[in-house]
C-alpha positions as CSV (number, residue, x, y, z in Angstrom):
1,M,98.8,90.5,104.5
2,E,96.0,88.1,105.5
3,D,94.6,90.7,107.9
4,L,94.2,93.3,105.2
5,S,91.1,93.9,103.1
6,L,91.3,93.3,99.4
7,D,91.5,97.0,98.7
8,Q,94.3,97.4,101.3
9,Q,96.2,94.5,99.7
10,K,95.8,96.1,96.2
11,N,97.1,99.5,97.5
12,V,100.2,97.7,99.1
13,W,101.1,96.2,95.7
14,L,100.4,99.5,93.9
15,I,103.1,101.1,96.1
16,N,105.6,98.5,94.7
17,E,104.5,99.4,91.2
18,R,105.1,103.1,91.9
19,V,108.6,102.3,93.2
20,S,109.2,100.5,89.9
21,E,107.7,103.4,87.9
22,I,109.9,106.0,89.7
23,I,113.0,103.9,89.0
24,R,112.0,103.5,85.3
25,N,111.2,107.2,85.0
26,L,114.7,108.1,86.2
27,D,116.1,105.7,83.6
28,S,117.8,104.1,86.6
29,T,118.3,100.6,88.1
30,D,117.6,98.7,91.3
31,A,121.4,98.7,91.9
32,R,121.7,102.5,91.7
33,V,118.7,102.9,94.1
34,A,120.3,100.3,96.5
35,M,123.6,102.2,96.3
36,S,121.9,105.5,97.0
37,I,120.0,104.0,100.0
38,K,123.3,102.6,101.3
39,N,125.1,106.0,100.8
40,V,122.3,108.0,102.5
41,T,121.4,105.8,105.4
42,G,124.6,103.9,106.1
43,S,122.5,100.7,105.9
44,S,123.8,97.7,104.1
45,Y,121.1,97.7,101.5
46,N,121.7,95.6,98.4
47,I,120.2,95.2,95.0
48,S,118.2,92.1,95.9
49,Q,116.3,94.0,98.6
50,V,115.3,96.6,96.0
51,S,114.6,94.1,93.3
52,S,112.3,92.1,95.6
53,V,110.1,95.1,95.8
54,T,110.2,96.1,92.1
55,Q,109.6,92.5,91.0
56,N,106.6,92.2,93.5
57,K,108.3,89.4,95.4
58,K,108.0,91.3,98.7
59,V,105.9,94.2,99.9
60,A,107.6,97.5,100.4
61,N,107.7,97.8,104.2
62,D,108.0,100.9,106.2
63,V,111.8,100.6,106.5
64,F,112.2,100.3,102.8
65,L,109.9,103.2,102.1
66,T,111.6,105.4,104.6
67,Y,115.0,104.6,103.1
68,F,113.7,105.0,99.5
69,L,112.4,108.5,100.4
70,K,115.6,109.5,102.0
71,A,117.7,108.3,99.1
72,L,115.4,110.0,96.6
73,P,114.5,113.2,98.4
74,F,112.7,114.6,95.3
75,V,110.0,111.9,95.4
76,N,106.6,113.0,96.5
77,K,105.6,110.9,99.5
78,S,101.9,111.2,98.7
79,Y,102.5,110.0,95.2
80,L,104.6,107.1,96.4
81,L,102.1,105.9,99.1
82,L,98.8,107.0,97.7
83,G,99.3,107.7,94.0
84,E,98.2,111.3,94.6
85,G,99.9,114.4,93.2
86,E,103.0,114.7,91.1
87,M,105.7,112.1,91.1
88,Y,108.3,114.6,92.2
89,T,108.2,117.5,94.7
90,R,110.9,119.5,92.9
91,E,113.0,119.5,89.9
92,I,115.8,116.9,89.9
93,T,119.3,118.3,89.9
94,T,121.7,117.4,87.1
95,E,123.9,115.7,89.7
96,E,121.0,113.5,90.9
97,L,120.0,112.6,87.3
98,E,123.6,111.7,86.5
99,F,123.9,109.5,89.5
100,F,120.7,107.6,88.9
101,K,121.2,107.3,85.2
102,S,124.8,106.1,85.3
103,K,125.2,102.3,85.4
104,I,127.2,100.6,88.1
105,Y,129.9,99.5,85.6
106,D,130.4,103.2,84.6
107,M,131.9,103.8,88.0
108,F,134.7,101.4,87.4
109,S,135.7,102.5,83.9
C-alpha cells in the first residue's frame, strides 16, 4: 500500500467498509459469507479470511472481491468497488435471504 496515494489508500479501506455494510444489511455473518464463497467457488475460504477484511485487518484483494461477487451475485460491483449506485442489482430471493440470515448453528439443529 506504500505505492498508493492517500486517496487510493482511503478508497481501498472504503471497499472493506462496504463489504461489512453489505453483510450487516443482509443481517448475515462473516461465517455465512465464507460458506457461500466456499460453496460457489469450491475454494477453501474460511471465516477468518472474511473477518480479516470486515475488521480492516487486511485489504480486500482482487481474489476476495471476485469470490465475494460470485457468492453474492445480487451485489452491485460499482457499489462495492466505488460506492456508486444501489447496493444491489436486483431483488434478493427468499432463498438467498434465508441462507444469509440463518446462523451457522441453525444448520445443525
